[in-house]
C-alpha positions, 0 to 999 in steps of 0.5 A: 619602245626603243629601249624596251623592245628594240634595245637601243637608246635613240638620241637623234641622228647625224646630218646628211653631210656625208655618206655613211660607210656600212660594215659588218659588226666584228662580233657578227662575222658568222651571223646568218643575217649576213648570208649573201651580203658582201662582208667588205661593206658599202656606202649608203645615203641613210643617216647615222642614228645615235642609238648607243648604248644597246641593251645587253640582249642585243647582238649587233650585225652591222655598224655605220660610220661617218667621218669624225664620228664614232661608229654606231650599230645600224642593224642588230637583233634583240629579244623581247618577251621571248620574241625575236626582234630585228632592227635596222636604221637603214632605209633611204630610197636608195637602200631599196635599190641595193641588193645587199640591203634587200638581202638584209631585210629578207634575212632579218625577217626569216630570223625574226620569224624563226625560219631558215635563212636560205642561201642566195 
């Protein structure tokens, strides 16, 4: 499922020793999935998952980083059998209190449903 549908190679996650920094992926600067989300990034209590390499069909939206580890994608899009797939590894209880995360989910569901992503 991870490789076929999500387009990633899940290989566990790093521990919770430090907060993760969330930043937009360089290739997603004009992505509608980031509409209404502060492009400067933020920190989260979510753990950083090891998901690389992504499939060639994936388009990273957000990257996560923790000290002394390589950055990993934490939100991306993919296509599977003609359908749109949106994935994020964010989702700690604190994330659901963050308006940026809630906006990301709203944008991701709209994109996956092939609906317009409305401005905030």
